[in-house]
N, C-alpha and C positions, 0 to 999 in steps of 0.2 A: 580422623579417630574413631578410634575402638575401645569397646567392654568402656562404656559410659552409663555410668544408670542412675537414672531419673524419678529418685521418688516425687509423686506427688497424693494429693486427694483431691483434686477431681479436675479432670480435661475436660475442656469445651472445646467443640467441633470434629473433622472427622482425625485427632491422633497421627498427624507423619512420622510422627518415631518411633510406631508403633509398629509400620507398615512391613511388608518381610522382605523389604528391599535394603532396612538398612539394620536389623536384627544384628550383625559383630559389630552396628557401632555406636545403639543404642538398648539399654535392658530400661524396660517403665517397669514400674514396680506402685501398685495402683491402692490406695489406702480404701478409697471407693471403686465400684467400677459401674460404665455402664456398658452403651451399646456399642462407644463405640472401644473398649475394650475386650468384651466377652473373647472375643473372637482369638485374640492376641492371646490373653490371659489360656482359650479352648487349648490351642492348640500349641502353648508350653514359649512363649514370645516372650508372653510377662506375665510378672509376680502378682499377684493379690493377697493384700492381704487383710482380713478382716477386721479395723477398730471402733469403738464408739466414738465420734466427736467429740465427746466428752474427756476423753484421755488427750487429747491432743493439746499441747504446753505451749499458748500464748495463740488460742486461737480467736477470733474474732468477738469472743465476750468479756476479755478480758481489755477493756476500750483502757481503763487506764493504767495499764501499762508499761513505765516508761522503759522498762530496756529491750522492748521488743523482740523480743524468744521466738521470733520465728522459719522454724530453725529444721521444717519438716520443707 
């Protein structure tokens, strides 16, 4: 694989897709970032897009949404 872009809200754990050894295969786009993603963002190996949780369509606050619009 090469140039796979992973857009995610929150990553638990080490975040192996942000490790320097796989930077040609994966590019993380963090909507929220924690300690596991900051180094990659600061070194330019990942992107950070600040958002408000209320801007995310189909989030957990829409429990009655039968369309399952979880496109993030």
